[in-house]
C-alpha positions in Angstrom: 230.0 170.0 168.7 230.7 166.7 167.0 229.0 165.8 163.9 229.1 162.1 162.8 228.5 161.5 158.4 227.9 157.9 156.7 231.4 156.9 156.9 231.5 157.4 160.7 233.5 160.4 160.7 233.6 162.4 163.2 234.2 166.9 162.9 234.3 168.6 165.9 233.1 172.1 165.0 235.4 174.8 166.4 237.0 172.9 168.7 240.3 174.3 169.1 241.1 177.8 169.3 244.3 180.0 167.6 245.4 182.4 170.0 247.4 185.4 168.8 250.8 186.0 169.7 251.5 187.9 172.1 252.9 192.0 171.5 254.9 194.4 172.4 254.4 197.5 173.2 256.3 199.9 175.8 259.0 199.1 178.2 259.4 201.7 181.4 262.0 202.8 182.0 263.3 201.8 178.5 266.6 202.1 180.6 268.9 201.1 183.3 272.3 200.5 185.5 274.5 198.2 184.1 274.4 195.9 187.7 270.3 195.3 187.3 267.3 195.9 190.0 265.6 197.6 187.3 261.7 197.8 187.6 260.6 197.8 185.0 257.1 197.9 182.7 255.9 196.0 181.1 252.8 196.6 178.3 251.3 194.7 175.2 249.2 192.4 174.2 248.6 188.9 174.5 250.7 187.5 177.9 249.0 184.4 179.3 251.2 183.4 182.1 251.6 179.9 184.8 253.8 177.2 182.7 256.9 178.3 180.3 256.2 182.8 181.6 259.4 184.4 180.8 260.9 187.6 180.1 265.0 187.4 179.6 267.0 190.1 178.9 270.1 190.1 176.7 268.8 187.0 177.1 269.8 186.5 180.8 265.7 185.1 182.5 264.4 188.7 184.3 262.7 187.9 187.4 258.9 188.5 186.1 255.6 188.3 187.7 252.6 188.2 185.1 250.0 191.5 186.3 247.3 191.1 183.1 246.7 190.1 179.4 248.5 193.8 178.8 250.8 194.5 181.6 254.0 192.4 183.2 256.4 193.4 185.9 260.3 192.7 185.9 263.2 193.3 187.5 266.4 193.6 185.1 269.4 191.2 185.6 272.6 192.5 185.6 274.1 193.0 181.8 277.0 195.1 179.6 276.1 198.0 178.5 274.7 198.7 174.9 270.8 197.9 173.6 269.4 194.1 174.9 266.8 192.8 172.9 263.1 192.2 175.5 261.6 188.6 174.7 258.7 187.7 175.9 257.9 183.6 176.1 254.3 182.8 176.8 253.5 179.2 178.6 251.6 178.1 174.8 255.7 178.9 173.8 253.8 181.9 171.5 256.9 184.8 171.9 257.4 188.6 170.9 261.0 189.2 170.7 261.9 193.2 171.2 265.4 195.0 170.7 265.2 197.9 172.8 267.7 200.3 174.4 268.3 199.3 178.3 
């Protein structure tokens, strides 16, 4: 709703909403082969698909499919052995970064 005052200013009440950043709860399974190709499910909240949405695992793009605001499925890329970061990038540019052994 817009309000006008005597100075001819316009105020938009509740005209913009800030969205919460996504959260990361778990990834299942939490380990996989260095050759990649493992289908994983990422659980959390606030996932928003479309646009620039994506998932990186160990710095490489995973093939990700948005499922819902609380679940993502992705296929892991190939990577050397060791712990890696999993980063989810929402279409609004907000990210969540989780360090987990995969």
